[in-house]
Every structure is written in C-alpha cells, then in structure tokens.
Backbone as XML, in Angstrom:
<?xml version="1.0"?>
<chain id="A" units="angstrom">
  <residue number="1" name="ALA">
    <atom name="N" x="147.920" y="97.109" z="126.086"/>
    <atom name="CA" x="147.845" y="98.546" z="125.824"/>
    <atom name="C" x="148.744" y="99.284" z="126.808"/>
  </residue>
  <residue number="2" name="GLN">
    <atom name="N" x="149.565" y="100.167" z="126.265"/>
    <atom name="CA" x="150.458" y="100.953" z="127.116"/>
    <atom name="C" x="149.721" y="102.174" z="127.638"/>
  </residue>
  <residue number="3" name="SER">
    <atom name="N" x="150.118" y="102.613" z="128.833"/>
    <atom name="CA" x="149.513" y="103.835" z="129.356"/>
    <atom name="C" x="150.139" y="105.039" z="128.663"/>
  </residue>
  <residue number="4" name="ALA">
    <atom name="N" x="149.325" y="106.017" z="128.351"/>
    <atom name="CA" x="149.800" y="107.202" z="127.633"/>
    <atom name="C" x="150.588" y="108.105" z="128.570"/>
  </residue>
  <residue number="5" name="LYS">
    <atom name="N" x="151.750" y="108.554" z="128.116"/>
    <atom name="CA" x="152.558" y="109.476" z="128.902"/>
    <atom name="C" x="152.198" y="110.907" z="128.485"/>
  </residue>
  <residue number="6" name="PRO">
    <atom name="N" x="152.122" y="111.817" z="129.443"/>
    <atom name="CA" x="151.791" y="113.198" z="129.071"/>
    <atom name="C" x="152.923" y="113.830" z="128.252"/>
  </residue>
  <residue number="7" name="ILE">
    <atom name="N" x="152.532" y="114.688" z="127.345"/>
    <atom name="CA" x="153.526" y="115.377" z="126.519"/>
    <atom name="C" x="154.141" y="116.494" z="127.345"/>
  </residue>
  <residue number="8" name="SER">
    <atom name="N" x="155.464" y="116.523" z="127.382"/>
    <atom name="CA" x="156.146" y="117.572" z="128.136"/>
    <atom name="C" x="157.225" y="118.201" z="127.262"/>
  </residue>
  <residue number="9" name="SER">
    <atom name="N" x="157.581" y="119.418" z="127.588"/>
    <atom name="CA" x="158.589" y="120.152" z="126.836"/>
    <atom name="C" x="159.980" y="119.626" z="127.160"/>
  </residue>
  <residue number="10" name="PRO">
    <atom name="N" x="160.867" y="119.556" z="126.161"/>
    <atom name="CA" x="162.243" y="119.168" z="126.446"/>
    <atom name="C" x="163.026" y="120.257" z="127.183"/>
  </residue>
  <residue number="11" name="ILE">
    <atom name="N" x="162.470" y="121.463" z="127.212"/>
    <atom name="CA" x="163.108" y="122.600" z="127.875"/>
    <atom name="C" x="162.257" y="122.981" z="129.091"/>
  </residue>
  <residue number="12" name="PRO">
    <atom name="N" x="162.855" y="123.190" z="130.253"/>
    <atom name="CA" x="162.065" y="123.578" z="131.429"/>
    <atom name="C" x="161.290" y="124.880" z="131.212"/>
  </residue>
  <residue number="13" name="ASP">
    <atom name="N" x="160.083" y="124.925" z="131.758"/>
    <atom name="CA" x="159.225" y="126.103" z="131.573"/>
    <atom name="C" x="159.861" y="127.376" z="132.109"/>
  </residue>
  <residue number="14" name="ALA">
    <atom name="N" x="160.675" y="127.255" z="133.129"/>
    <atom name="CA" x="161.287" y="128.444" z="133.734"/>
    <atom name="C" x="162.284" y="129.118" z="132.793"/>
  </residue>
  <residue number="15" name="TRP">
    <atom name="N" x="162.764" y="128.407" z="131.792"/>
    <atom name="CA" x="163.736" y="128.979" z="130.859"/>
    <atom name="C" x="163.086" y="129.785" z="129.746"/>
  </residue>
  <residue number="16" name="TYR">
    <atom name="N" x="161.775" y="129.677" z="129.551"/>
    <atom name="CA" x="161.109" y="130.338" z="128.420"/>
    <atom name="C" x="161.350" y="131.850" z="128.363"/>
  </residue>
  <residue number="17" name="PRO">
    <atom name="N" x="161.163" y="132.607" z="129.457"/>
    <atom name="CA" x="161.394" y="134.053" z="129.354"/>
    <atom name="C" x="162.835" y="134.403" z="129.003"/>
  </residue>
  <residue number="18" name="THR">
    <atom name="N" x="163.789" y="133.693" z="129.600"/>
    <atom name="CA" x="165.199" y="133.970" z="129.322"/>
    <atom name="C" x="165.533" y="133.651" z="127.865"/>
  </residue>
  <residue number="19" name="LEU">
    <atom name="N" x="165.070" y="132.509" z="127.387"/>
    <atom name="CA" x="165.310" y="132.148" z="125.995"/>
    <atom name="C" x="164.669" y="133.159" z="125.049"/>
  </residue>
  <residue number="20" name="ALA">
    <atom name="N" x="163.455" y="133.615" z="125.380"/>
    <atom name="CA" x="162.779" y="134.594" z="124.533"/>
    <atom name="C" x="163.595" y="135.877" z="124.431"/>
  </residue>
  <residue number="21" name="VAL">
    <atom name="N" x="164.063" y="136.380" z="125.566"/>
    <atom name="CA" x="164.815" y="137.645" z="125.571"/>
    <atom name="C" x="166.107" y="137.502" z="124.779"/>
  </residue>
  <residue number="22" name="PHE">
    <atom name="N" x="166.863" y="136.443" z="125.052"/>
    <atom name="CA" x="168.156" y="136.299" z="124.376"/>
    <atom name="C" x="168.001" y="136.037" z="122.881"/>
  </residue>
  <residue number="23" name="MET">
    <atom name="N" x="167.055" y="135.178" z="122.512"/>
    <atom name="CA" x="166.901" y="134.883" z="121.090"/>
    <atom name="C" x="166.359" y="136.080" z="120.323"/>
  </residue>
  <residue number="24" name="LEU">
    <atom name="N" x="165.418" y="136.811" z="120.895"/>
    <atom name="CA" x="164.934" y="138.012" z="120.219"/>
    <atom name="C" x="166.022" y="139.069" z="120.131"/>
  </residue>
  <residue number="25" name="ALA">
    <atom name="N" x="166.826" y="139.215" z="121.169"/>
    <atom name="CA" x="167.917" y="140.191" z="121.136"/>
    <atom name="C" x="168.930" y="139.831" z="120.050"/>
  </residue>
  <residue number="26" name="ILE">
    <atom name="N" x="169.322" y="138.565" z="119.979"/>
    <atom name="CA" x="170.267" y="138.142" z="118.943"/>
    <atom name="C" x="169.655" y="138.338" z="117.560"/>
  </residue>
  <residue number="27" name="GLY">
    <atom name="N" x="168.392" y="137.968" z="117.405"/>
    <atom name="CA" x="167.720" y="138.142" z="116.116"/>
    <atom name="C" x="167.646" y="139.595" z="115.685"/>
  </residue>
  <residue number="28" name="LEU">
    <atom name="N" x="167.368" y="140.488" z="116.630"/>
    <atom name="CA" x="167.298" y="141.911" z="116.291"/>
    <atom name="C" x="168.671" y="142.478" z="115.949"/>
  </residue>
  <residue number="29" name="VAL">
    <atom name="N" x="169.712" y="142.019" z="116.643"/>
    <atom name="CA" x="171.072" y="142.480" z="116.329"/>
    <atom name="C" x="171.472" y="142.008" z="114.924"/>
  </residue>
  <residue number="30" name="VAL">
    <atom name="N" x="171.181" y="140.756" z="114.593"/>
    <atom name="CA" x="171.518" y="140.247" z="113.265"/>
    <atom name="C" x="170.699" y="140.972" z="112.195"/>
  </residue>
  <residue number="31" name="THR">
    <atom name="N" x="169.432" y="141.255" z="112.483"/>
    <atom name="CA" x="168.604" y="142.014" z="111.552"/>
    <atom name="C" x="169.165" y="143.416" z="111.339"/>
  </residue>
  <residue number="32" name="ALA">
    <atom name="N" x="169.587" y="144.055" z="112.424"/>
    <atom name="CA" x="170.181" y="145.393" z="112.307"/>
    <atom name="C" x="171.453" y="145.347" z="111.479"/>
  </residue>
  <residue number="33" name="SER">
    <atom name="N" x="172.286" y="144.316" z="111.684"/>
    <atom name="CA" x="173.515" y="144.214" z="110.889"/>
    <atom name="C" x="173.183" y="143.980" z="109.412"/>
  </residue>
  <residue number="34" name="PHE">
    <atom name="N" x="172.105" y="143.251" z="109.144"/>
    <atom name="CA" x="171.669" y="143.059" z="107.760"/>
    <atom name="C" x="171.290" y="144.386" z="107.117"/>
  </residue>
  <residue number="35" name="PHE">
    <atom name="N" x="170.495" y="145.182" z="107.824"/>
    <atom name="CA" x="170.086" y="146.477" z="107.266"/>
    <atom name="C" x="171.273" y="147.417" z="107.109"/>
  </residue>
  <residue number="36" name="ILE">
    <atom name="N" x="172.199" y="147.399" z="108.048"/>
    <atom name="CA" x="173.393" y="148.242" z="107.936"/>
    <atom name="C" x="174.224" y="147.801" z="106.734"/>
  </residue>
  <residue number="37" name="TYR">
    <atom name="N" x="174.358" y="146.494" z="106.545"/>
    <atom name="CA" x="175.093" y="145.973" z="105.386"/>
    <atom name="C" x="174.442" y="146.423" z="104.085"/>
  </residue>
  <residue number="38" name="GLU">
    <atom name="N" x="173.112" y="146.334" z="104.031"/>
    <atom name="CA" x="172.402" y="146.736" z="102.814"/>
    <atom name="C" x="172.550" y="148.237" z="102.549"/>
  </residue>
  <residue number="39" name="ALA">
    <atom name="N" x="172.561" y="149.044" z="103.592"/>
    <atom name="CA" x="172.609" y="150.491" z="103.416"/>
    <atom name="C" x="174.011" y="150.994" z="103.102"/>
  </residue>
  <residue number="40" name="THR">
    <atom name="N" x="175.037" y="150.297" z="103.587"/>
    <atom name="CA" x="176.387" y="150.828" z="103.445"/>
    <atom name="C" x="177.182" y="150.198" z="102.300"/>
  </residue>
  <residue number="41" name="SER">
    <atom name="N" x="176.751" y="149.056" z="101.765"/>
    <atom name="CA" x="177.514" y="148.440" z="100.675"/>
    <atom name="C" x="176.931" y="148.877" z="99.332"/>
  </residue>
  <residue number="42" name="SER">
    <atom name="N" x="177.814" y="149.067" z="98.374"/>
    <atom name="CA" x="177.341" y="149.464" z="97.050"/>
    <atom name="C" x="176.709" y="148.260" z="96.355"/>
  </residue>
  <residue number="43" name="ARG">
    <atom name="N" x="175.952" y="148.540" z="95.324"/>
    <atom name="CA" x="175.202" y="147.476" z="94.666"/>
    <atom name="C" x="176.125" y="146.412" z="94.066"/>
  </residue>
  <residue number="44" name="LYS">
    <atom name="N" x="177.280" y="146.802" z="93.546"/>
    <atom name="CA" x="178.159" y="145.807" z="92.921"/>
    <atom name="C" x="179.053" y="145.087" z="93.931"/>
  </residue>
  <residue number="45" name="ASN">
    <atom name="N" x="179.114" y="145.575" z="95.179"/>
    <atom name="CA" x="179.942" y="144.920" z="96.198"/>
    <atom name="C" x="179.156" y="143.947" z="97.070"/>
  </residue>
  <residue number="46" name="ARG">
    <atom name="N" x="177.852" y="143.848" z="96.866"/>
    <atom name="CA" x="177.038" y="142.966" z="97.702"/>
    <atom name="C" x="177.241" y="141.503" z="97.330"/>
  </residue>
  <residue number="47" name="CYS">
    <atom name="N" x="177.064" y="140.640" z="98.339"/>
    <atom name="CA" x="177.216" y="139.193" z="98.141"/>
    <atom name="C" x="175.889" y="138.517" z="98.507"/>
  </residue>
  <residue number="48" name="LEU">
    <atom name="N" x="175.296" y="137.848" z="97.519"/>
    <atom name="CA" x="173.991" y="137.223" z="97.742"/>
    <atom name="C" x="174.057" y="136.155" z="98.832"/>
  </residue>
  <residue number="49" name="ALA">
    <atom name="N" x="175.135" y="135.386" z="98.858"/>
    <atom name="CA" x="175.261" y="134.329" z="99.870"/>
    <atom name="C" x="175.283" y="134.924" z="101.275"/>
  </residue>
  <residue number="50" name="LYS">
    <atom name="N" x="176.001" y="136.041" z="101.454"/>
    <atom name="CA" x="176.049" y="136.685" z="102.775"/>
    <atom name="C" x="174.676" y="137.214" z="103.164"/>
  </residue>
  <residue number="51" name="GLU">
    <atom name="N" x="173.961" y="137.798" z="102.195"/>
    <atom name="CA" x="172.621" y="138.315" z="102.482"/>
    <atom name="C" x="171.673" y="137.189" z="102.880"/>
  </residue>
  <residue number="52" name="LEU">
    <atom name="N" x="171.715" y="136.076" z="102.146"/>
    <atom name="CA" x="170.826" y="134.950" z="102.453"/>
    <atom name="C" x="171.173" y="134.315" z="103.794"/>
  </residue>
  <residue number="53" name="ALA">
    <atom name="N" x="172.466" y="134.182" z="104.077"/>
    <atom name="CA" x="172.877" y="133.586" z="105.355"/>
    <atom name="C" x="172.467" y="134.477" z="106.526"/>
  </residue>
  <residue number="54" name="THR">
    <atom name="N" x="172.709" y="135.777" z="106.400"/>
    <atom name="CA" x="172.337" y="136.702" z="107.477"/>
    <atom name="C" x="170.824" y="136.717" z="107.674"/>
  </residue>
  <residue number="55" name="GLY">
    <atom name="N" x="170.081" y="136.734" z="106.588"/>
    <atom name="CA" x="168.623" y="136.706" z="106.680"/>
    <atom name="C" x="168.106" y="135.432" z="107.310"/>
  </residue>
  <residue number="56" name="ALA">
    <atom name="N" x="168.719" y="134.301" z="106.957"/>
    <atom name="CA" x="168.284" y="133.019" z="107.523"/>
    <atom name="C" x="168.568" y="132.953" z="109.020"/>
  </residue>
  <residue number="57" name="VAL">
    <atom name="N" x="169.756" y="133.404" z="109.431"/>
    <atom name="CA" x="170.100" y="133.387" z="110.861"/>
    <atom name="C" x="169.149" y="134.287" z="111.641"/>
  </residue>
  <residue number="58" name="ALA">
    <atom name="N" x="168.899" y="135.497" z="111.118"/>
    <atom name="CA" x="167.980" y="136.417" z="111.792"/>
    <atom name="C" x="166.583" y="135.813" z="111.872"/>
  </residue>
  <residue number="59" name="SER">
    <atom name="N" x="166.147" y="135.180" z="110.808"/>
    <atom name="CA" x="164.813" y="134.578" z="110.779"/>
    <atom name="C" x="164.669" y="133.465" z="111.801"/>
  </residue>
  <residue number="60" name="VAL">
    <atom name="N" x="165.689" y="132.611" z="111.915"/>
    <atom name="CA" x="165.637" y="131.507" z="112.880"/>
    <atom name="C" x="165.569" y="132.044" z="114.308"/>
  </residue>
  <residue number="61" name="PHE">
    <atom name="N" x="166.443" y="133.011" z="114.631"/>
    <atom name="CA" x="166.459" y="133.537" z="115.995"/>
    <atom name="C" x="165.168" y="134.292" z="116.324"/>
  </residue>
  <residue number="62" name="LEU">
    <atom name="N" x="164.660" y="135.091" z="115.380"/>
    <atom name="CA" x="163.410" y="135.809" z="115.638"/>
    <atom name="C" x="162.228" y="134.845" z="115.727"/>
  </residue>
  <residue number="63" name="GLY">
    <atom name="N" x="162.257" y="133.790" z="114.937"/>
    <atom name="CA" x="161.175" y="132.809" z="114.978"/>
    <atom name="C" x="161.128" y="132.060" z="116.300"/>
  </residue>
  <residue number="64" name="PHE">
    <atom name="N" x="162.271" y="131.535" z="116.732"/>
    <atom name="CA" x="162.296" y="130.824" z="118.007"/>
    <atom name="C" x="162.101" y="131.778" z="119.183"/>
  </residue>
  <residue number="65" name="GLY">
    <atom name="N" x="162.616" y="133.005" z="119.066"/>
    <atom name="CA" x="162.387" y="133.991" z="120.123"/>
    <atom name="C" x="160.907" y="134.301" z="120.277"/>
  </residue>
  <residue number="66" name="SER">
    <atom name="N" x="160.212" y="134.433" z="119.149"/>
    <atom name="CA" x="158.766" y="134.683" z="119.196"/>
    <atom name="C" x="158.025" y="133.491" z="119.791"/>
  </residue>
  <residue number="67" name="LEU">
    <atom name="N" x="158.460" y="132.286" z="119.427"/>
    <atom name="CA" x="157.839" y="131.081" z="119.986"/>
    <atom name="C" x="157.969" y="131.050" z="121.503"/>
  </residue>
  <residue number="68" name="PHE">
    <atom name="N" x="159.183" y="131.294" z="122.010"/>
    <atom name="CA" x="159.376" y="131.250" z="123.455"/>
    <atom name="C" x="158.694" y="132.419" z="124.148"/>
  </residue>
  <residue number="69" name="LEU">
    <atom name="N" x="158.563" y="133.558" z="123.471"/>
    <atom name="CA" x="157.811" y="134.672" z="124.050"/>
    <atom name="C" x="156.341" y="134.296" z="124.209"/>
  </residue>
  <residue number="70" name="LEU">
    <atom name="N" x="155.778" y="133.651" z="123.199"/>
    <atom name="CA" x="154.385" y="133.193" z="123.297"/>
    <atom name="C" x="154.231" y="132.154" z="124.402"/>
  </residue>
  <residue number="71" name="LEU">
    <atom name="N" x="155.167" y="131.202" z="124.459"/>
    <atom name="CA" x="155.089" y="130.174" z="125.502"/>
    <atom name="C" x="155.236" y="130.780" z="126.902"/>
  </residue>
  <residue number="72" name="ALA">
    <atom name="N" x="156.139" y="131.760" z="127.043"/>
    <atom name="CA" x="156.346" y="132.381" z="128.349"/>
    <atom name="C" x="155.126" y="133.179" z="128.796"/>
  </residue>
  <residue number="73" name="SER">
    <atom name="N" x="154.383" y="133.724" z="127.837"/>
    <atom name="CA" x="153.219" y="134.524" z="128.195"/>
    <atom name="C" x="151.944" y="133.692" z="128.338"/>
  </residue>
  <residue number="74" name="GLY">
    <atom name="N" x="152.077" y="132.372" z="128.183"/>
    <atom name="CA" x="150.927" y="131.506" z="128.442"/>
    <atom name="C" x="150.158" y="131.084" z="127.220"/>
  </residue>
  <residue number="75" name="VAL">
    <atom name="N" x="150.598" y="131.449" z="126.025"/>
    <atom name="CA" x="149.945" y="131.022" z="124.798"/>
    <atom name="C" x="150.633" y="129.746" z="124.354"/>
  </residue>
  <residue number="76" name="TYR">
    <atom name="N" x="149.976" y="128.617" z="124.502"/>
    <atom name="CA" x="150.611" y="127.343" z="124.184"/>
    <atom name="C" x="150.332" y="127.002" z="122.733"/>
  </residue>
  <residue number="77" name="VAL">
    <atom name="N" x="151.380" y="127.100" z="121.927"/>
    <atom name="CA" x="151.259" y="126.874" z="120.478"/>
    <atom name="C" x="151.818" y="125.514" z="120.099"/>
  </residue>
</chain>
C-alpha cells in the first residue's frame, strides 16, 4: 500500500489574489467590448462567430477570475 500524498494546488497560494484581479479585469474588459460591439454594430453587420468567440473568452476569464477570488478569500471550492 502506498502512502497517500496530500492534494496541493499546481499554482502557489500567494498568486491567487493577483490572478483573481487580472483575470476579472480582462474578463470585464472583454465583456465591455462585447456590449460596445452589440450596441454600435447594425443588425446586418454583426458576425455570430465574433459574438460567440468574444462571449466565450469573457466567460472563461470571468469564470477563472471568480474561482481565484473565492480561493483567495478562503472559500475552498
């Protein structure tokens, strides 16, 4: 029987607040650019692929930013 190794994060705990701030900031900027694109482009000039790509990028950054914000504040998810 092997001895069990404790589960540890691949990212140092000290990086959590910095990662949270940067990822949330990038996610909010991409979200803002999405809303600006939607408000300023006419209905026939919009591109579905661009909308989906921008939404996916914003979602990934906001999701990981929220995860690291929770981890930095002591909520271990």
